[in-house]
C-alpha positions in Angstrom: 142.6 -107.3 86.1 142.6 -110.0 84.2 145.7 -107.8 81.7 147.5 -107.1 85.0 147.4 -110.9 86.2 148.4 -112.0 82.8 151.4 -109.4 82.5 152.9 -110.6 85.7 152.5 -114.3 84.4 154.1 -113.3 81.6 157.6 -111.7 83.3 157.7 -114.7 86.0 158.2 -116.6 83.4 160.8 -114.4 80.8 162.5 -113.9 84.3 163.3 -118.0 84.8 164.3 -118.5 81.3 166.0 -115.3 81.0 170.3 -115.9 80.6 172.4 -113.2 83.3 175.9 -112.9 83.5 177.9 -111.6 86.5 181.9 -110.9 86.7 183.4 -113.3 89.3 186.4 -112.2 89.3 189.2 -109.9 87.4 192.6 -109.3 87.7 194.5 -106.9 85.5 198.0 -107.6 87.1 198.9 -103.6 87.8 200.8 -104.1 91.4 200.6 -108.0 92.5 199.2 -111.4 91.6 196.1 -110.6 92.7 193.9 -113.6 92.8 196.7 -116.0 91.7 199.6 -117.6 92.6 203.2 -118.7 90.5 205.2 -121.5 90.8 207.7 -123.1 88.8 208.6 -121.1 85.4 206.5 -118.7 86.2 206.1 -115.0 87.9 204.9 -111.3 88.2 205.7 -109.5 85.4 206.4 -105.5 85.3 207.2 -102.9 83.0 210.1 -100.5 84.1 210.7 -97.1 81.5 213.2 -99.9 79.4 212.8 -103.0 78.1 209.7 -104.2 76.3 206.4 -103.7 77.6 205.0 -107.5 77.7 201.7 -106.3 79.6 199.0 -105.8 76.5 197.4 -103.1 79.4 199.0 -100.7 81.8 202.8 -102.2 83.3 201.6 -105.9 84.8 200.7 -109.2 84.0 201.4 -112.6 85.0 204.8 -114.3 83.2 204.3 -118.4 82.1 207.2 -119.5 80.8 206.7 -122.5 78.8 209.4 -124.8 79.5 209.9 -128.2 81.2 210.2 -126.5 84.0 206.2 -126.0 84.2 205.5 -122.8 84.3 202.6 -122.3 86.6 199.4 -120.1 87.2 196.9 -121.2 89.4 193.7 -119.5 90.9 194.1 -119.1 94.5 190.2 -118.6 94.9 187.7 -121.3 94.7 185.0 -120.8 92.1 181.2 -121.3 94.6 180.1 -122.5 91.0 177.9 -125.2 92.7 176.5 -122.8 95.8 175.7 -119.9 93.1 173.8 -122.0 91.0 175.9 -121.1 88.1 174.6 -123.1 84.6 177.9 -121.9 83.0 181.6 -120.2 83.6 183.6 -118.3 80.9 187.2 -117.4 81.6 189.0 -113.9 79.3 192.2 -113.1 79.4 194.4 -111.6 76.8 198.7 -112.6 76.1 201.5 -111.7 74.0 204.3 -114.0 73.7 207.8 -112.5 74.0 209.2 -114.9 71.1 207.8 -116.4 67.9 210.6 -118.7 66.8 210.0 -121.2 69.3 207.6 -124.2 69.6 206.0 -123.5 72.9 202.2 -125.1 74.8 200.1 -122.9 77.3 197.5 -125.1 78.4 194.4 -123.8 80.3 193.6 -126.9 82.8 190.4 -126.5 85.4 189.8 -128.5 88.9 186.3 -129.7 90.7 188.7 -130.2 93.3 190.1 -127.7 94.9 193.4 -128.0 93.1 194.2 -131.4 94.5 193.2 -133.2 90.0 192.9 -131.1 86.6 191.6 -131.3 83.4 193.6 -129.9 80.7 190.0 -129.9 78.4 189.9 -126.2 77.6 193.1 -126.8 75.1 196.2 -125.5 74.5 195.8 -121.7 73.7 199.4 -121.2 71.4 197.7 -123.3 68.5 199.7 -126.9 69.1 202.5 -125.3 68.6 205.5 -122.7 67.1 203.9 -119.9 64.7 206.8 -118.4 63.3 205.7 -115.4 61.8 202.2 -114.5 63.0 201.1 -112.4 65.6 202.6 -112.1 69.4 199.7 -110.8 70.5 195.8 -112.9 71.3 193.3 -113.2 73.2 192.0 -116.5 74.9 187.9 -117.5 75.5 186.7 -120.8 76.9 183.1 -121.6 78.2 182.1 -124.3 80.2 178.7 -125.9 81.2 178.2 -128.8 83.6 177.4 -131.3 80.4 181.4 -131.2 79.4 182.6 -131.1 83.2 179.8 -133.8 85.1 179.0 -131.5 87.4 180.0 -128.0 89.1 181.6 -127.9 92.7 182.3 -124.8 95.6 185.6 -126.1 94.5 186.0 -125.0 90.9 189.7 -123.6 89.8 191.1 -122.4 86.8 195.2 -122.7 86.1 197.6 -122.0 83.0 200.3 -123.9 82.8 203.8 -123.7 80.1 205.2 -127.4 78.4 207.7 -127.0 76.2 211.0 -129.2 75.6 212.9 -126.5 73.4 213.8 -123.3 73.6 212.2 -121.6 76.5 209.8 -118.7 75.6 207.1 -117.1 77.6 203.1 -115.4 77.3 202.4 -112.9 79.6 199.0 -113.2 80.7 196.7 -110.4 81.3 193.3 -109.1 82.3 191.6 -112.1 83.4 187.9 -111.8 83.8 186.3 -115.0 84.2 182.1 -114.4 83.8 179.3 -117.3 85.3 175.6 -117.1 83.6 172.9 -117.4 86.0 174.9 -116.9 88.7 172.6 -116.1 92.0 173.6 -113.8 94.5 174.8 -114.8 97.7 176.1 -118.5 97.9 172.8 -119.7 98.1 172.6 -123.4 98.1 170.8 -125.3 95.2 168.2 -126.8 98.5 167.3 -123.2 99.7 165.3 -121.9 96.7 162.4 -123.3 96.1 161.4 -123.7 92.4 158.0 -123.3 91.8 155.7 -126.5 91.2 154.3 -128.0 87.6 151.3 -128.6 89.8 151.2 -124.7 90.9 152.1 -123.3 87.3 149.4 -125.5 85.7 146.6 -124.0 89.1 148.1 -120.7 87.9 147.2 -120.9 84.2 143.4 -122.5 85.0 142.9 -119.2 87.4 143.5 -117.2 84.6 141.5 -118.7 82.2 138.0 -119.2 84.5 139.1 -115.7 85.1 138.6 -115.0 80.9 135.6 -117.4 80.4 132.4 -114.8 79.1 130.6 -114.4 81.9 126.4 -115.6 81.0 
C-alpha cells in the first residue's frame, strides 16, 4: 500500500515537471496559403511542369519578395498562447532563394496584439545581407518564451517580411510548423485550472511519513 502511494506521488511530480510539445499549426502551401495572407511583394507560388521548382517539397510555397515594396506573409489565425498556457512557442520553416547575387533581408516578426504592432526580435533569416556563392536552400527555427516576449497573449501572431533596397530577390517559404511547449488542450484560462497548494503537498508528504513509521 505504501509503495503504491509513493509511486502515485512520484508520478504526479514527474508529470508536473515534464515538458511536452504540441503542434499548433502546419502549412505546406499545397493548393492554398492555408493559415496565411499575403500583401505587397508576396504571393502564393505553384510549380508547373516548366520553370524552376522553388518549393522545397511538393509544388506549392509562399513567395516573399525582398524589396522596397515589402513582401508580407502574415498569420491570419491568432495563437491562443495564454489560454493554452504555453511556456514557449517555436516557429520552423524551410526557405529557398531565387538568387544568390543580390543583397536581401528577410525578417521574422511577432505580434502580441493581433497584428496592430510588431516586434522583429526574431532576426533575419538571410544572415544580414548578401551571401553570394552559398547554398540558396536553408531552414529557420526560433523559440520564444514569456521572459523574452514579456507575456503571452491570445492574440499572438507571426509574420515573414522581405525588405531590400537593392535588386529584388524572392524567398520561397515552405513547410511552416508552429509548436507550443506544455500546451493545455481545450483553451482553459490560467485561472480555470486549480494548482496544488504548497500546504497540500506538505500534508501529503507528512502522511506518507506517518504511514512509514515502524509500529511498536
